C-alpha angles and dihedrals in degrees: 000000000000142000118269125205113233099185142007130204088254098054100030091095091059090053101054143026109264122218089229095051136269132253130209094036123160114215090210092060109013121074146128109244147069132305095204132057095274127119118262106231127197119199134187119196084357091297118120111254104163140022135181110190119182093186095062097022087233122146120188131176127173133056110300094359111153091347095151098034122137094157126100139244094020124148118193123174120178141044111311092351110155089356094147097042110127112160098357114129138201096014126149123195128172120181139043114303092001112153086353096154099037110126109165106358118125140209096014125150121201124177122176138034113318093351111163085359097155100033107120110170102004122132138209095008121151119197123174118177139047108307092352109165085000097159101037105134138174099321097052124106141144092018123143122198127175123184141044107315089349105169090356093157098030118141106180154081132261098008130146121204122178121179141045113299094000113165140195124185144141115251090221093056098249126130112283124222142183097013132143125206121179125173137050109299093356119148145180127209104194142051120273094014134135128212127185126186137013117335135350 
């Protein structure tokens, strides 16, 4: 029977989230998010750039991060990180292009720009450092690489590489396994071999 005022200039800030911030909020009742079991999605230029999904326990931040993922318990942070992941589970990638091409690999940890970038189905790999385990492809699993470009060109299984530019490869071109390399620029050229210090 009459017009009723919903808001005034003085109380409008209390009824909506302001683009310059709000004051007097209560963390128990005021939040940005959902109150149903649906993902919370963030977009830039109308392109998804973040997702928090309670159903799959996936958390993605960065343009294209985790965009194809149907797996569970994945955390991808950085531009295109985990962007090809489909059914892979329990992967963590931090850094642009980290784990970019992983599709079904599980339990991988990639920290740094382009770490584990070309791993597709490898499992249980840990790479920390820019381009660490960069080229590791289908045959690679259970490898650990720490350092700038550590194991960058590695194709192998069960190897440990610690130090910038460390390398492990078989001189005959076959997959290398069970080798340990420690030291800047250190390398091994055979299976089940250890190398410590600089160079071969």
